[in-house]
C-alpha positions in Angstrom: 140.3 97.4 102.0 137.7 95.1 103.3 139.9 94.7 106.7 140.7 98.5 106.5 137.1 99.5 106.3 135.7 96.9 109.1 138.7 97.5 111.4 138.3 101.4 111.1 134.2 100.8 111.9 135.1 98.7 114.8 137.2 101.4 116.3 134.8 104.4 115.8 132.1 102.4 117.2 134.1 101.4 120.3 134.8 105.2 120.9 131.3 106.0 120.9 129.9 103.7 122.9 132.7 103.9 125.4 131.5 107.1 126.0 128.1 106.3 126.5 125.6 108.5 128.5 126.0 107.0 132.7 122.2 108.2 133.3 121.0 104.7 132.7 123.1 102.8 135.5 120.8 101.5 138.1 118.9 99.4 135.8 121.6 99.0 133.0 123.7 96.6 135.7 123.5 92.8 135.7 120.0 92.3 133.8 117.9 89.4 134.4 117.5 88.0 131.3 118.2 89.8 127.1 115.7 89.6 124.6 117.6 88.3 121.5 116.0 89.6 118.2 115.4 87.8 115.0 118.1 87.8 112.4 117.0 89.3 108.9 119.7 87.3 107.0 121.6 85.0 106.8 124.8 84.7 109.9 128.1 83.4 108.1 130.2 82.1 110.9 133.7 83.6 110.1 134.3 85.6 113.1 134.0 88.9 111.0 130.8 90.5 111.9 130.2 91.8 108.4 126.7 91.2 108.8 124.5 94.4 109.3 122.4 92.5 111.5 125.1 92.9 114.7 125.3 96.2 113.5 121.7 97.1 114.8 120.2 98.6 117.8 119.1 96.3 120.6 120.3 95.0 123.8 123.8 93.7 124.3 126.0 93.5 127.0 129.5 95.0 127.7 132.3 93.3 129.8 134.9 95.3 131.3 136.4 97.3 134.5 135.4 100.5 132.8 132.8 99.8 131.2 129.8 102.5 130.8 126.0 101.5 130.3 123.7 102.7 127.9 120.2 103.1 126.7 120.3 99.1 125.0 123.5 98.3 126.8 123.9 96.2 129.8 127.0 95.6 132.7 127.5 92.3 133.9 127.2 90.5 137.1 131.3 90.5 138.5 134.3 89.9 137.8 137.8 89.6 139.2 141.6 90.3 138.7 143.1 86.7 138.9 146.8 88.1 138.1 147.2 91.9 139.2 149.7 94.4 138.3 147.8 96.3 135.7 144.4 98.0 135.6 142.6 96.2 133.0 141.0 98.8 130.1 139.8 95.8 127.9 136.2 96.4 126.6 134.0 93.3 124.7 130.7 93.9 123.3 128.4 90.6 123.7 125.7 90.2 121.4 123.3 87.8 120.3 120.9 86.7 117.7 118.9 83.7 116.5 117.0 82.4 113.5 114.3 79.9 114.8 116.4 77.6 117.0 119.9 78.8 116.0 121.8 80.8 118.5 124.1 83.2 117.8 126.9 85.0 120.0 129.2 87.2 118.7 132.2 88.9 120.0 133.7 92.3 119.7 136.9 93.8 121.4 139.2 95.5 121.5 141.9 93.8 123.2 145.8 95.0 123.0 147.3 91.7 124.2 145.3 88.3 122.4 146.7 85.7 124.3 146.3 82.5 126.1 146.8 82.3 129.7 150.5 80.6 129.7 149.8 79.3 133.2 146.5 78.0 132.9 143.9 76.7 130.3 142.0 80.2 129.7 142.5 82.5 126.8 141.2 85.3 125.6 137.6 85.0 124.4 134.4 83.4 125.8 133.3 80.4 128.6 129.9 79.7 128.7 126.9 77.2 130.2 124.2 76.8 128.9 121.3 74.8 130.3 119.8 72.1 128.0 115.7 71.7 127.8 115.6 69.0 130.8 117.7 70.8 132.9 121.4 69.6 132.6 123.7 72.0 131.8 126.4 71.8 129.3 129.7 74.1 128.4 130.8 75.9 125.2 134.3 77.9 124.5 135.4 80.0 122.1 138.6 81.4 123.1 142.5 81.6 122.5 143.8 78.8 124.3 145.9 77.3 121.7 150.1 77.4 122.3 151.9 79.1 119.2 152.3 82.8 117.5 149.5 83.6 115.5 147.3 80.3 116.7 143.6 80.6 116.0 141.1 80.8 117.9 139.6 77.4 119.6 135.6 76.5 119.8 134.9 73.7 121.9 131.5 71.8 122.0 130.3 69.2 124.6 133.1 66.5 123.5 130.2 63.9 122.8 128.3 66.4 120.9 131.1 68.3 118.5 128.1 69.3 115.9 125.7 71.1 118.6 127.4 74.6 117.4 130.8 75.8 115.4 132.3 79.3 116.2 135.6 81.5 114.2 137.3 84.5 115.0 138.7 87.1 113.5 142.1 89.4 114.5 142.6 92.6 113.4 145.2 93.6 111.3 147.8 93.9 112.4 147.7 92.3 115.9 149.2 89.1 116.2 148.0 86.3 119.1 150.5 85.2 121.5 152.9 87.7 120.6 153.8 90.5 122.6 156.3 92.5 120.4 153.4 95.6 119.8 150.2 96.0 121.1 147.3 94.0 119.3 144.3 96.2 117.6 141.5 93.9 119.3 139.3 90.7 117.7 135.6 89.5 116.7 134.1 86.3 117.0 131.2 84.4 116.3 129.0 80.9 117.3 126.0 79.7 116.7 124.5 76.9 119.1 122.4 74.8 117.8 119.5 74.8 120.5 117.3 72.1 119.0 120.0 70.0 119.8 120.1 70.6 122.9 116.3 69.5 123.2 114.2 73.0 122.6 111.4 73.1 120.1 109.8 76.4 121.3 111.5 79.3 119.3 110.0 81.8 121.6 111.6 80.0 124.7 113.9 81.0 127.5 117.4 79.8 127.4 119.0 79.9 130.9 123.3 80.7 130.3 126.2 82.4 132.2 128.8 83.7 130.2 132.6 84.2 131.2 134.7 87.0 129.1 138.2 85.7 129.6 141.2 88.6 129.4 145.1 87.1 130.3 147.4 90.2 128.9 150.9 90.2 128.5 151.4 86.2 128.0 153.3 84.3 125.2 154.3 80.7 125.1 157.4 80.9 127.5 155.9 84.5 129.2 154.5 83.2 132.7 154.2 86.9 134.5 151.4 88.4 132.4 148.0 89.7 133.9 144.3 87.9 133.7 141.0 89.8 134.4 137.8 87.9 134.0 134.0 89.1 133.9 130.7 86.8 133.8 127.2 87.5 133.6 125.6 85.1 135.5 128.1 83.2 137.8 131.4 82.3 137.1 130.9 78.7 137.4 127.4 77.6 137.9 125.6 79.9 141.2 123.6 81.9 139.2 122.2 81.4 135.5 120.9 84.9 133.0 118.0 84.0 130.7 118.5 84.5 127.1 114.7 85.3 126.2 114.5 84.2 122.2 112.2 87.1 120.8 110.9 89.3 117.7 108.9 86.8 115.3 109.8 88.6 112.1 106.3 88.0 110.4 102.5 88.4 111.9 99.5 87.2 109.4 96.8 89.9 109.4 93.6 87.9 109.4 91.1 88.5 106.9 87.2 89.7 107.7 84.3 90.9 105.8 83.2 93.2 108.5 83.5 96.8 108.7 85.1 98.3 111.5 83.6 101.0 113.6 86.3 103.1 114.6 85.9 104.1 117.8 89.0 102.6 119.4 87.1 100.1 121.5 87.9 96.7 119.7 84.7 94.7 120.3 84.2 93.9 117.0 84.4 90.5 116.7 86.9 89.6 114.4 89.7 91.1 117.2 89.3 87.8 119.6 90.9 85.6 116.6 93.7 88.3 115.4 97.5 87.4 115.8 98.8 89.8 117.9 102.3 90.8 119.5 103.0 92.3 122.9 105.0 95.1 122.7 106.6 95.5 126.1 109.9 95.3 128.2 109.6 91.5 128.9 107.5 90.2 125.9 109.2 87.8 123.6 106.9 89.1 120.7 108.8 92.5 120.6 112.1 93.5 119.5 113.4 95.7 122.2 112.9 98.9 123.8 115.0 101.2 126.6 114.0 103.0 129.6 115.1 106.9 130.4 116.0 107.4 134.0 116.2 110.9 134.1 119.6 111.2 135.3 117.9 110.8 138.9 119.5 107.6 140.8 116.5 107.4 143.1 114.0 106.9 140.5 113.0 103.1 138.9 110.6 101.5 136.6 107.6 100.6 138.4 105.3 100.7 135.3 105.9 98.8 132.9 102.6 98.8 130.8 101.8 96.1 128.2 100.1 96.8 125.0 98.8 94.1 122.7 98.9 95.0 119.1 96.7 93.2 116.8 96.2 92.6 112.6 93.1 92.2 110.6 92.4 93.3 107.6 89.6 93.8 105.1 90.9 94.2 101.1 93.6 96.3 101.2 92.6 98.4 104.8 94.8 96.8 107.5 93.2 96.7 110.6 95.6 98.0 113.9 94.0 97.7 117.1 95.9 98.3 120.5 95.0 97.2 124.1 97.0 98.9 126.7 97.3 98.4 130.8 99.2 101.9 131.2 98.6 103.4 134.6 99.5 106.6 133.4 98.8 107.9 130.4 100.0 111.3 129.7 102.6 112.8 127.3 105.9 114.0 128.9 105.2 117.7 129.8 109.1 119.1 128.6 108.8 117.2 125.5 106.7 115.9 122.6 106.6 112.3 123.5 103.4 110.5 124.6 101.7 107.4 125.4 100.4 105.8 122.2 101.1 104.3 119.0 104.1 105.7 116.6 103.5 103.4 113.2 106.5 103.8 110.6 105.0 102.8 107.1 106.9 101.9 103.9 105.6 101.9 100.4 105.6 98.9 98.8 109.4 98.0 97.9 110.6 101.0 99.1 111.9 100.7 102.5 114.9 103.2 103.0 113.5 106.5 103.0 115.3 109.5 103.3 114.6 111.7 106.8 112.3 113.8 105.5 110.4 111.0 103.5 109.7 109.0 106.6 106.1 107.9 106.9 104.3 108.6 110.0 101.4 107.2 111.9 100.7 108.6 115.2 97.5 107.7 117.5 99.3 109.9 120.7 97.7 111.5 123.7 99.2 114.7 122.6 98.5 118.1 124.0 98.4 117.6 128.0 94.7 119.0 128.3 93.5 116.4 131.3 91.1 114.3 130.2 91.8 114.8 126.8 91.8 111.5 123.9 94.5 110.2 121.9 95.5 112.4 118.9 95.9 111.3 115.5 98.5 112.6 113.2 99.9 111.6 109.9 103.4 113.0 108.4 103.7 115.4 105.1 104.7 112.9 103.6 101.6 110.0 104.1 99.5 109.8 101.1 96.4 111.4 101.4 93.9 109.7 103.0 96.3 107.2 103.5 95.2 106.5 107.3 92.5 107.2 110.2 92.6 106.3 113.9 90.4 106.6 117.0 91.0 105.9 121.1 89.0 104.9 123.9 89.2 105.5 127.7 87.7 103.9 129.7 86.0 105.3 133.0 88.7 104.7 135.1 91.3 106.3 132.7 91.5 110.3 133.3 94.6 111.1 131.1 97.5 114.0 131.6 96.7 114.0 135.6 98.1 111.6 138.1 95.1 113.1 140.7 92.7 110.6 141.5 95.0 107.3 141.6 96.1 104.8 138.6 94.1 105.0 135.2 92.8 101.8 134.1 94.6 102.0 130.2 93.7 102.6 126.6 92.7 101.0 123.5 93.3 102.3 119.7 92.4 101.6 116.2 93.9 102.6 113.4 93.0 101.9 109.6 95.9 102.3 107.2 94.5 101.9 103.8 97.2 100.0 101.9 96.7 100.3 98.6 97.8 104.5 98.8 100.9 102.5 100.1 101.2 100.6 96.6 100.0 96.8 98.1 97.4 94.7 97.6 95.5 91.4 99.1 98.2 88.8 100.0 101.0 91.2 100.1 103.3 91.6 103.0 102.9 94.9 104.2 106.7 96.2 106.1 106.1 98.5 109.0 107.3 98.9 112.2 105.2 99.2 115.9 106.1 101.7 118.6 104.6 101.8 121.6 105.6 104.9 124.2 105.4 104.4 127.9 105.5 107.8 129.2 104.5 107.8 133.0 104.2 110.1 135.6 104.7 112.9 133.9 101.9 115.3 133.0 102.2 118.6 134.1 100.7 118.0 138.0 103.4 114.9 138.4 106.9 116.1 136.2 109.4 114.9 138.6 113.3 113.7 138.2 112.4 111.1 140.9 109.0 109.3 139.5 108.9 110.6 135.6 109.8 107.5 132.9 110.1 107.8 129.7 109.8 104.1 128.0 109.4 103.3 124.3 108.9 99.3 123.3 108.6 98.5 119.5 108.3 95.9 117.1 110.6 96.7 114.3 112.8 99.7 115.4 112.2 102.8 116.9 113.5 105.3 114.3 113.3 104.6 110.5 115.3 106.4 108.1 118.6 105.0 106.5 120.7 107.3 108.2 119.5 107.2 111.8 119.2 103.6 111.4 120.3 102.5 108.5 119.8 98.7 109.4 116.7 99.2 111.0 114.7 96.1 111.6 111.2 96.5 109.5 108.4 93.9 110.8 106.0 92.3 108.4 102.4 91.7 108.5 100.7 89.8 105.2 97.4 90.4 104.1 96.2 86.8 104.5 93.5 85.5 101.9 92.0 83.2 105.0 90.6 83.8 108.0 92.6 80.1 108.7 95.8 81.1 106.7 97.7 79.6 108.8 101.2 81.1 110.9 103.9 79.5 111.9 103.6 76.2 113.6 106.4 77.0 117.2 106.4 73.5 117.5 106.7 71.5 114.5 110.7 72.0 112.9 110.5 69.4 109.9 114.0 68.0 108.7 113.1 68.5 104.5 111.2 70.3 102.4 107.9 69.1 101.4 104.7 69.8 99.1 102.2 67.7 99.5 99.4 66.7 97.0 96.2 69.0 97.8 93.1 67.8 99.0 90.6 67.8 98.1 91.6 66.8 95.0 89.6 67.3 92.2 88.1 69.8 94.1 85.3 72.5 94.0 84.8 74.9 95.2 88.4 75.5 97.5 91.5 73.1 98.2 94.0 73.0 100.9 98.0 73.2 99.9 100.4 72.1 102.9 103.4 72.6 102.5 107.1 72.3 104.9 109.7 74.2 105.2 113.1 73.1 107.3 114.5 76.6 107.8 113.3 80.3 107.3 113.6 81.1 103.6 111.5 83.3 100.7 109.0 81.2 99.9 106.9 81.3 96.6 103.5 79.4 96.3 101.7 79.9 92.2 99.4 78.2 90.8 99.8 77.8 86.7 97.8 76.9 84.2 98.4 74.0 81.8 99.8 77.0 79.1 102.0 77.9 81.9 100.5 80.9 82.4 100.2 82.3 85.9 97.3 82.1 87.9 97.5 82.8 91.2 100.0 83.5 93.8 99.0 82.0 97.3 102.5 82.9 99.0 105.1 85.4 98.3 106.9 86.2 101.6 110.2 85.4 103.9 108.5 82.3 106.0 110.2 81.1 109.0 110.8 77.1 109.7 107.5 75.4 109.5 104.4 73.8 108.6 101.6 75.8 106.4 98.3 75.1 104.9 97.2 77.4 102.1 93.6 77.5 101.0 93.0 78.3 97.5 89.7 79.4 96.2 89.4 80.4 93.0 87.1 82.7 91.2 86.7 83.5 87.1 88.6 79.8 86.5 87.8 77.5 84.5 87.1 73.6 85.3 90.6 71.8 84.2 94.0 70.9 85.5 96.2 73.7 87.4 100.0 73.1 88.6 101.1 74.4 91.7 104.7 75.6 92.5 106.6 75.7 95.8 109.9 77.4 95.0 112.5 78.7 98.1 116.2 79.6 97.8 116.8 75.9 97.9 114.1 74.1 96.8 111.7 73.6 93.7 108.4 71.4 92.9 105.4 71.1 90.9 102.3 69.1 91.6 99.1 69.1 89.5 95.9 69.5 91.1 91.8 69.2 88.6 89.4 72.0 89.6 86.1 70.6 88.7 83.2 73.5 88.1 
């Protein structure tokens, strides 16, 4: 049953994708880079693509002579029909994910003739070159290059370093490799490359690659007169590389403050300077994705790729969200409801699969098309009463909803989310999605198919409910307990689990607990008394691989011996500490 359901899903997806709107062709051909988003769950390299992460909405490549681009679908650099004699119809989708420095690549093809090219070394699948951190180039292959009916896919890493990756393939039934008796129904494949083995240390690095998809058809072990088509992103053999941009950190910390925000949109409080942030824009490696709408005009191009920095601070359970944008055209899309500004999707604690009618929407956006107007703050009816409030600030150089007078000078926003009304407490991890709409040159006095732009970008996902994007990408903001609560250390990747002795010990009034995790994992760090009763939960969230320090300053706790326990998916350790009042 699994194979039947999987096959139906793949074929339905292919059918929908091949009919994608063609209006994105101008800027959706041969992208110089693609963002690689973070996988939320572990990817099993079995070739089947059963993980929901592969089905989420983010940028990917489509290979095929008849391929059409879409809002997150990009076509490649070039191709050639080496052995002619037919019109190639195979479409192959190539997607990318990463988990820290694990780079995952998947292939989804509806190839009707899965085989190797008898007259050469090529076979259906992927050939790629990738640059190591030192700039040298190596090759990886994942293709059906072996002889014999039903031959499996073959993964090849550099010959001296076969452990630098792994791969697997899956032929969709009733297909058979190297067998011409009937048409095949396609294949899927997946591979992982361990980028740390290639010298990379930053999980938000740019990785230069070129990727070929080979498509021989009509060959078997004796037939040598088939056809062979191949396409590439970058170049065929190495003259030009493209970039995979490791992006989309899944978690940020809202640092704690004792200062009450002045809700005026200006972000002039001292605490904003040290706040953790994500940059939401097309090229950013700290946002998840986005798309650009061309208004069906071949004359248009995206000239104002605005950059919005989104910051996180909290006071108690009040989550402060600040936005600073350099947008040069602050407006609303005159024909529709979309407008520049922040569209925030919230979740109730432990309930983040809403029905469409239960979406929790917080908007601080430039609605209205009134020249010079500020942003309008709106809550959906499903948001708890008093759940959030917000304000905007427009500098003197910005006059919204008009293009008269030249470029604008950006805007800033402040929002307070009272997360306790959503069920959250201090130290909890708030799940949300941040969308920044970027509408340009679309005011009433400037709307034009040749100049107006519509380009939402997001950290998380654009739309949130169990039907519209049921495999949505919520991201996480921790209501941390200290201004110095430690974040991911992107430059340090420990090779083992470690729970260090707290320091100082004995302590009064506070102590620091340090720990390391070598892989992304769910983590809890709890404190117990000598009777085994839980005294405090210091960490309870998903953490990226790295080294962490957590400061504990207990209140209403007496002197004595306490135990702190680190627990992950694969590790448990407990240490003792002493509090002296």
